[in-house]
C-alpha positions as CSV (number, residue, x, y, z in Angstrom):
1,X,20.1,60.9,-9.4
2,X,17.5,58.4,-10.5
3,X,16.4,58.7,-14.2
4,X,13.1,57.2,-15.4
5,X,13.8,55.3,-18.6
6,X,10.3,54.1,-19.2
7,X,6.9,54.2,-17.5
8,X,3.7,53.0,-19.0
9,X,0.2,51.7,-18.1
10,X,-0.3,47.9,-18.1
11,X,-2.9,45.8,-20.0
12,X,-3.2,43.5,-17.0
13,X,-6.3,43.8,-14.8
14,X,-4.0,43.5,-11.7
15,X,-1.2,45.9,-12.7
16,X,-1.6,49.7,-12.9
17,X,1.8,50.5,-14.5
18,X,5.3,49.3,-15.0
19,X,8.4,51.3,-15.0
20,X,12.2,51.0,-15.5
21,X,14.9,53.4,-14.2
22,X,18.6,53.7,-13.6
23,X,20.8,55.9,-11.5
24,X,23.7,58.1,-12.4
25,X,25.8,59.3,-9.4
26,X,24.7,59.0,-5.7
27,X,21.9,61.2,-4.4
28,X,19.3,61.2,-1.6
29,X,16.2,59.0,-2.4
30,X,12.7,59.7,-1.1
31,X,10.1,57.0,-1.5
32,X,6.7,58.7,-2.1
33,X,3.4,57.8,-0.3
34,X,1.2,55.4,-2.4
35,X,-1.9,53.4,-1.6
36,X,-0.8,50.3,-3.5
37,X,1.8,47.5,-3.3
38,X,4.7,47.4,-5.7
39,X,7.2,44.8,-6.8
40,X,10.7,46.1,-7.6
41,X,13.6,44.2,-9.1
42,X,17.0,45.8,-8.4
43,X,20.3,45.2,-10.1
44,X,23.2,46.7,-8.2
45,X,26.9,45.8,-8.5
46,X,26.0,42.6,-10.4
47,X,23.6,41.4,-7.8
48,X,19.8,41.1,-8.5
49,X,17.3,41.4,-5.6
50,X,13.5,41.5,-5.5
51,X,11.6,43.7,-3.1
52,X,7.9,43.8,-2.3
53,X,6.9,47.3,-1.1
54,X,3.6,47.9,0.8
55,X,1.4,50.9,0.7
56,X,3.1,53.9,2.3
57,X,1.2,56.4,4.4
58,X,3.9,59.0,4.1
59,X,7.0,59.9,2.1
60,X,10.0,58.0,3.5
61,X,13.7,58.9,3.1
62,X,15.6,55.7,2.1
63,X,19.1,57.0,2.3
64,X,21.1,57.6,-0.8
65,X,20.4,56.1,-4.2
66,X,23.5,54.2,-5.3
67,X,25.3,55.1,-8.5
68,X,24.9,52.7,-11.4
69,X,21.8,50.9,-10.1
70,X,19.0,49.6,-12.4
71,X,15.4,49.0,-11.4
72,X,12.2,47.5,-12.9
73,X,9.0,48.1,-11.0
74,X,5.4,46.7,-11.2
75,X,2.8,48.9,-9.4
76,X,-0.2,46.8,-8.6
77,X,-3.7,48.2,-9.0
78,X,-5.6,49.3,-5.9
79,X,-7.3,46.2,-4.4
80,X,-4.8,43.7,-5.8
81,X,-3.3,41.7,-3.0
82,X,-0.7,39.0,-2.6
83,X,-2.2,36.2,-0.4
84,X,1.1,35.1,1.2
85,X,2.0,38.7,1.9
86,X,-0.9,40.4,3.7
87,X,-1.0,44.2,3.0
88,X,-1.1,45.0,6.7
89,X,2.3,43.4,7.1
90,X,3.7,45.4,4.2
91,X,2.4,48.8,5.2
92,X,5.2,51.4,5.4
93,X,7.8,48.8,4.8
94,X,9.4,46.6,2.1
């Protein structure tokens, strides 16, 4: 189960909100449909990874959420883009 530890709006003109979460026990994970890109830092089993997620046109099952994971996310505002990562190449993927 994923537990949201913090979620708040951002003062940045490019960031809609930031969030932080962790997991307790393994459970199915469903990524919700959103119209914006998101940057997610994951800490799992002592390893840290960075993921850029694109807009998603539908909810997507991503398998099980691992136990003892930690995440920090930055949800970009609608219209914000990453020049080296075109939005069309990120749609429905990460």
